[in-house]
C-alpha positions in Angstrom: -12.8 -29.8 -7.7 -10.2 -27.1 -7.5 -12.1 -23.9 -7.9 -14.7 -25.6 -5.6 -12.0 -25.5 -3.3 -10.7 -21.9 -3.4 -14.6 -20.9 -3.7 -15.2 -22.4 -0.1 -11.3 -21.0 1.2 -12.2 -17.5 -0.3 -15.9 -18.0 1.5 -14.2 -19.0 5.2 -12.4 -16.2 5.6 -14.8 -14.1 4.9 -17.9 -16.2 7.5 -14.6 -16.0 10.0 -11.8 -13.9 10.3 -14.0 -11.0 7.8 -11.5 -10.7 4.7 -13.3 -10.9 1.3 -11.2 -11.8 -1.5 -13.8 -13.3 -3.2 -13.4 -9.8 -5.9 -10.0 -10.6 -6.5 -7.8 -12.4 -10.1 -7.9 -15.6 -9.4 -5.0 -16.1 -11.6 -3.0 -13.9 -8.7 -5.1 -15.7 -5.5 -3.8 -19.0 -7.4 -0.5 -18.2 -7.4 -0.1 -17.1 -3.8 -2.4 -19.8 -2.4 -0.3 -22.5 -4.5 3.4 -20.7 -3.2 1.4 -21.2 0.7 0.9 -25.0 0.3 4.0 -25.8 -0.7 6.2 -23.6 2.5 3.3 -25.5 4.8 3.5 -29.0 3.1 0.2 -28.8 2.0 -1.2 -31.0 -1.1 -4.6 -29.6 -1.7 -7.0 -25.8 -0.6 -9.4 -28.1 1.2 -6.7 -28.8 3.6 -5.0 -25.7 4.0 -8.7 -24.5 4.5 -8.5 -26.7 8.0 -5.8 -25.6 8.5 -6.8 -21.8 8.9 -10.0 -21.9 10.7 -8.1 -24.0 13.4 -4.4 -22.8 13.1 -3.9 -19.7 14.2 -0.4 -18.9 12.5 -2.0 -20.8 9.6 -4.4 -18.1 9.2 -1.9 -15.3 10.0 0.4 -16.7 7.2 -1.9 -17.1 4.4 -3.2 -13.6 5.5 0.2 -12.1 5.0 0.1 -14.2 1.8 -2.8 -12.7 0.2 -1.5 -9.1 1.2 0.5 -6.8 -0.6 4.8 -7.9 -0.4 6.0 -5.3 1.9 8.3 -2.8 -0.3 11.9 -2.2 0.7 12.9 1.6 1.9 13.4 3.1 -1.6 12.8 0.5 -3.5 11.6 1.9 -6.9 14.0 4.8 -7.5 11.3 5.5 -10.5 8.2 5.5 -7.8 9.6 7.5 -6.2 11.2 10.8 -8.2 7.1 10.6 -10.0 5.8 11.1 -6.1 8.0 13.6 -5.0 7.2 15.4 -8.3 3.3 15.2 -8.6 3.3 16.0 -4.2 5.4 19.5 -5.2 2.2 20.2 -7.2 -0.6 19.6 -5.9 0.2 19.1 -1.5 1.5 23.1 -1.0 -1.8 24.5 -2.4 -4.0 22.9 0.9 -4.7 24.1 4.6 -4.0 20.9 6.2 -2.0 18.3 3.1 -3.3 15.1 3.9 -1.6 12.0 2.1 -3.2 8.3 1.6 -1.4 5.3 1.3 -3.8 2.8 0.5 -3.5 -1.0 1.0 0.7 0.2 2.0 3.4 -2.0 1.3 4.4 -2.0 4.7 6.5 0.5 7.2 9.5 1.5 4.2 7.0 2.2 1.6 5.5 4.6 4.6 9.1 5.9 5.9 10.3 6.4 2.2 7.3 9.1 0.9 7.7 11.2 4.8 11.9 11.3 3.9 10.9 12.5 0.3 8.3 14.7 1.6 10.9 16.1 5.0 13.4 16.4 1.7 11.7 19.3 0.1 9.6 20.7 3.0 6.4 19.3 2.6 6.2 16.9 5.6 5.8 19.3 8.6 2.5 20.3 8.0 0.8 17.3 6.2 -0.6 14.4 7.6 0.0 10.3 5.7 -2.2 7.8 6.4 -0.9 4.3 6.1 -3.4 1.9 6.1 -3.2 -1.8 5.6 -5.9 -4.7 5.7 -5.7 -6.4 9.0 -4.7 -5.9 12.3 -0.9 -8.4 12.0 -0.1 -6.1 9.2 -1.4 -3.1 11.2 1.4 -4.3 15.0 3.8 -5.8 12.0 5.0 -1.6 10.6 3.9 -0.7 14.2 6.8 -2.2 14.9 9.4 -2.2 12.5 13.2 -1.3 11.9 15.6 -1.7 10.1 19.3 -3.4 10.7 22.0 -1.3 10.0 23.7 -3.3 7.4 20.7 -2.4 4.9 21.4 1.4 5.2 24.5 1.7 2.1 22.0 0.3 -0.3 19.0 2.2 1.2 21.5 4.9 0.6 22.6 4.0 -3.6 18.5 3.4 -4.2 17.5 6.7 -1.9 20.4 9.1 -4.7 19.0 6.9 -7.5 15.2 9.1 -7.3 17.1 12.0 -6.2 18.0 11.8 -2.8 21.0 14.5 -1.7 21.5 14.4 1.8 22.7 11.1 4.0 19.6 8.6 4.7 20.3 7.7 8.0 20.3 10.9 8.8 16.9 10.4 9.0 17.0 7.8 11.5 17.9 7.0 14.9 19.0 3.8 16.3 17.3 1.8 19.2 18.1 -0.8 20.6 20.6 -1.9 17.6 18.3 -1.6 14.9 17.2 2.1 13.2 13.6 3.4 13.2 13.0 7.3 11.7 13.3 10.0 13.4 10.5 11.1 16.2 9.7 14.2 13.7 9.2 12.0 10.5 7.4 8.8 12.5 5.2 11.1 14.1 3.7 12.6 10.5 2.3 9.1 10.2 -1.0 8.3 11.3 -1.8 3.6 10.9 -4.8 2.2 10.8 -5.8 -1.2 9.5 -8.6 -0.1 6.5 -10.5 -3.1 4.9 -10.6 -1.1 0.9 -13.4 -4.3 0.2 -16.2 -3.1 2.9 -14.9 0.6 4.5 -16.3 3.7 3.6 -14.3 6.8 2.2 -12.8 8.4 5.6 -11.2 11.9 5.0 -10.0 13.5 1.8 -6.6 13.1 0.6 -4.7 15.5 -1.3 -2.8 12.8 -2.9 -4.0 8.9 -2.9 -1.6 6.7 -3.9 -2.4 3.1 -4.0 0.1 1.0 -7.1 0.7 -2.1 -5.8 -2.1 -3.6 -4.2 -4.6 -3.1 -7.0 -3.2 -5.1 -9.2 -4.5 -8.3 -7.3 -8.4 -6.9 -7.5 -11.0 -8.2 -10.8 -12.7 -5.7 -12.5 -15.8 -5.5 -10.2 -13.8 -4.4 -7.4 -11.5 -1.9 -8.5 -14.1 0.3 -9.9 -15.2 0.2 -6.7 -12.2 1.2 -5.7 -11.6 3.5 -7.8 -14.9 5.1 -6.8 -14.0 5.3 -2.8 -10.9 6.6 -3.9 -12.8 9.4 -6.0 -15.3 10.3 -3.3 -11.8 10.8 -0.8 -10.1 13.1 -3.2 -10.0 16.3 -3.6 -10.7 17.8 -6.6 -7.2 18.7 -7.8 -5.6 16.1 -5.8 -4.0 13.7 -7.5 -3.9 9.8 -7.8 -2.1 7.2 -8.0 -2.4 4.5 -9.6 -1.6 1.0 -11.4 -2.0 0.9 -14.6 -3.3 4.5 -17.2 -7.6 4.5 -16.7 -8.7 3.2 -19.7 -11.2 6.4 -21.9 -13.5 4.3 -21.5 -13.8 4.2 -17.9 -16.3 5.7 -16.1 -14.5 8.6 -14.2 -11.5 8.5 -17.2 -13.4 12.0 -17.2 -13.2 13.7 -14.2 -8.9 13.1 -14.3 -6.2 14.9 -16.2 -3.3 12.8 -16.7 0.2 14.7 -14.8 3.4 12.4 -15.6 3.2 11.2 -19.7 2.8 7.2 -19.8 2.2 6.9 -16.0 -0.6 6.0 -13.9 -0.8 10.0 -12.3 -4.1 11.5 -12.3 -4.7 14.9 -11.1 -8.4 15.1 -10.5 -10.5 17.9 -12.4 -13.4 17.5 -12.2 
């Protein structure tokens, strides 16, 4: 019965909202959905489906629960260090470098990348495309800010990632909260984009999708990796969640650029 309820809920999301989670990993979906049931005081997925179809607040909560969890500024210093190292390899040689943060984990992930590139004087000629899966997430990212009291913890993580200045110098105070300076914010283009259904929309020198891919089942993962391949320039770098299996069809087109880490340069 539980499997049937899950199938009906996922089908309802496709038919009502156009979001297709049917090819996501079922164990991950169930974990997120049952956590939402508990928060909402519901007993079954059928009850959740009824609320989702008739209550906009519940449907918004469900789409948020199934999306990539929001990042915080420099929340993964090691990833930040690796991203900067590969960016210094693949961005300087391009006339107009482009970075795609696919299924971006919110504004603070994009701001982290912008600060990293600014520190190496790479940002001013680079366009960062940050895409999210729904309009609600898009509006959330566009309206994001940081409470000033959080900056000390962010500064510590920034230094762990190799930052050598004052993180606060990249932000300004607006209405009691911190937002990026215009010269950072203006280098980020936000858009709603569905990795499941949408086609390649540009050519990029760096594509990063490390937080969303673990939720994808094998068929969807294959489809998304092909999408990234179609969108990545030769000698561009792809950052994903785990190392490529040598048996994967696209593996022969890539060369690992960070030992034992899933950062790959496209060589063919």
